[in-house]
Every structure is written in structure tokens, then in C-alpha cells.
N, C-alpha and C positions, 0 to 999 in steps of 0.2 A: 755523307749520305750512306745509309745502309740499304743496299739493293735487295728488296724482297722478291722482285721479279726481274730476272736477267733480261728478258726480251723487252720489258718496259724500259729498263735502263738504257739498252742499246738504241731504242727508238728515240728516247729523249736526247741522247748524245748526237744522233743523226740530225735532229732538228737544230743542233748548235753548230752544224757544219763539219761534223766528224764522221769519218768512215771507220766504225769500230766493230771488231769481231772478238769472240771469246772462245778459245779452244785450248784444251789441255792446261787449264788454269792460267792461261796467258792472254792478256788483252793486247790486241794488235790495233793500232790507231794511226790514222793519217787524215789530213785535211781533205775534204771532198774536192776542193778546187785545186789540189796539188797532187794529181795522180802520179807524177814523176818522182815525187819525194819518196825516200825510203820509209818503210813501215816501221814505226816505233813500237817497242814491246815492253810490257810490264807483267811480271810474274806475280799474280795475286790469287788467293783462294776466292771461290765464287761468292762467299758471304762476307768478304772483307770490304770495309768502307771504301768507296770510290768517289772521287771529286771530279766533276766534269772540267772544272777550271784547270786542274793539274794535267788532265789528259790533253786539253787544248794547248796548254803551254808546251807539253812534250811534242805534240804534233807540229806546232809552230817551229820549235827548235829543229826538228828533223827536216823541215822545208827550207831552212836558211841557205841561201846561195850568195856567192860573191860575184859582182859583175865581171871580174876577170877569170871566172871559171871555178873558183873554189866552191866546195859543196860539203854537205854532211853525208857520210857514207852509211852510218848506222847510229841509231839512237835507242836507248833503253832506259830503264829506271830500276832502282833498288827498292826493296819492300817498304822503306820509310817514305815513299813517294807521297808528296803533297804540294800544294801551290806555293810558289815563291813570290816574294815581294817585287823582285826585279824582272819579272816576266819569264823566269826560268824555273821550272818545277824543281823543288828540292828532291834530291835522289837521282837526278838526271845523269846519264852517262852518254857521252857523245864522241864519235870518231869523225874527224874531218880530214879533208885533203885540200891544200891550197888556201886555207883560211884559218883564222883564229877567232873565236867568239869570246871576247873578254867577259861578258856577263855570265857565260857558262862556267868560267873558272871560279867565279864567286869571290867573296872577301874572307872566307874562313878556310884557307887552304889546309888540307889534310883532315878536315872534319868529315867523318864518314862512318862506316860501319865495319865491325870486325867479326870474324867467325871464330868462336871458341869451341873447341871439341871437349865434351864432357863424357865421362864413363857412365852414362845413364841411358837406360832404354826409354823409349817414348812413354811407355806406361808408367815408369818410375817418375819421370818428369811431370806428366799430367796429374799424377796423384798429389803432387805438391805444388802444382802450378799457381794456385791462388796465393799460397804463402810466398812463393817466389815473386809474384807480381807486386804484392804489398810491400815486400822488402825493397824492391827496385824503386817503387814510387816514393818510399820513405827516403832512400838514399839520394835520389836525384831531384826530388821536388820538395821534400819536407824537412830536409836537414837532419835526418836521424843517424847519419853516419858518424861513427866514433873515430875521428881522424886526429886524435890528440897527438901532439909532438913536443919535443923538448925545445928549449930556447936555441940550442945549437942547431937542431934540425931546421928551425924557422929561419935562422940566419943563413944557413947553407942554401935554403930554397931561394931567398932573395938575392944572394950573392952569386950563386952558380946555377940556378935553375933546377929543374927536376933531377938531372944527374947528381948534383950536389946533395939534394934532399935524400935521394936513394942511398948515397954513401953514408950519410948520417944515420938513416934509419936502419941500415944494415948493421951499424955499430950498436944501436940501441933502439929496437923497434918498440912502438907504443900503440895503444888503441887497436883498431881493427887490422892495422898493418901486421900485427903479430901473426895473424892467420893468412896473410897474403903471400903469394908466390912472387917474391921480389926478383928472383932470377928470371922469371918470365917477363915481369914488368920492365926491367932494365933495358933490354934491347928494343922494346916497343916505344919507350919514351926517350931513347937516346937521340942525340942531334941528327944522326944519319937517317932517322926515320922520317925526317921532314925535308921537303924540297926547298932549297934556298930561294928566297923570293927574288934575288937578283937575276937568276937565270930566267925566271918568268918575265921580269921587266925587260931583259935584253932581247928576248924573242919578240915582244910586243913593239919595242923600239925599232928592231930590224924590219918588222912588217909594216912600219910607219903607222901603227895604230895609236901610239901614245908618244908624247914628248916629255922628257925628264926636265922638270923645272926646278927641282931642289933635291938634295940628298940629306937625310937626317941620320945622325948617329944614335943608336939605341942606348939608353941609360939603364933600362931594366927590361928583362923579358920574363913574363910570368904566364904560365899556362894553368888554367883552373880546370 
């Protein structure tokens, strides 16, 4: 939904049981019937698309409480904020005390956003914004990336994962990788950049949220 009139949008959200305000480019949202819940916040420009379902999911998340006293201390969302299938808005960030919310962890651990600093002024970027957007759409949605690789690099990818592929590409870069900063990519894609799933499972078992019924041994790990 593209809000043409902010006041009209806020009134529509209020009719859906949400107490929403907008100040300094930040939406503050809370369920009308949960005045004791923390106010959830989303930083978005005034003309940016806003979905009531996502705001309601975020407000619901902020109001989650455990019968034993656990609660949400703070809830906010990143700019890729949009409704989630499991009832938790994509982009939600939550801090809790005395409880774990498994559905807030999600199934795609370490999927998120990164901030890359470029030596461009805003005016320089905006002058080529459309060209940048088209290239990103092509790379991520239409398969226009030139990611050719040798047979050795392909074998390294399947045998040793991304670190093995990086080693092979450092020896003989091909395609768009020739122009890539592999020294920057290496630490971002190294195994230490990912949280071991076992520690997540251990915490949930200790909290008596889940029971382990089977353990599987990975045969192949592949990250696209």
C-alpha cells in the first residue's frame, strides 16, 4: 500500500486495533488492547509502502508474554519490513527476557541485511540510481549475473563449501568475480560468520520448548 495521505493511513490502522503514530520518519505501533506492551518501532520514509498486516504482526510480537513472567523488552524492524507467513513480520528484531520465541528465530538463520559503505555522495548515487536498480534486479531476479567458474571451482564449492570455492577463485578468477573484492567476501562468508545451529537447539531444549527426536549428519552444505 502506498500511503498518499498519512492521516488517512493512521486512521485505517487504528480501525484494525493498532495505536500508531509517525514522527521523525519512525512508525511507533502498539496494540490498542495491550497498553503495557512496549512500543514497536519501524524507521521508514513517509512515502514508503506500508502494510497493515506487517505492523500488526510486529505489534503482536511486542505484546508476547510468558505465564512465568517472560516478556518482550523491545521490538523494532529493519527497512525490508513486510508480512511473514508464520505470523512474524520479516525484518522483525526483538529483545526478550525470560523467554524464547521460536517463530521469531525463523528457519533461515543469518538471513538479513548488510550495510556496505561506498565512496559516493548521495547526488552521485542518485544520478545512477535507476541503472543500479536495474542491475540489481537482473542479478537477483532475472539471472543476468556472470558467475562462470572452472570445473575445479565447482568441485571445491560442493566439497568444501564457499570457503573452498573462494580459494579456487583466488587461484583463477572468472566471470564477474574478476571485479569482485574477494578479500572482503572471504570473512563475510567464512564459517565463523554463521551461528552453529546446535547452540540454538541446546537453548530451546534447556528451556523445554522442543524435544530432540533425531540427529542427522549433513552430507552436503550449499549456500546460494
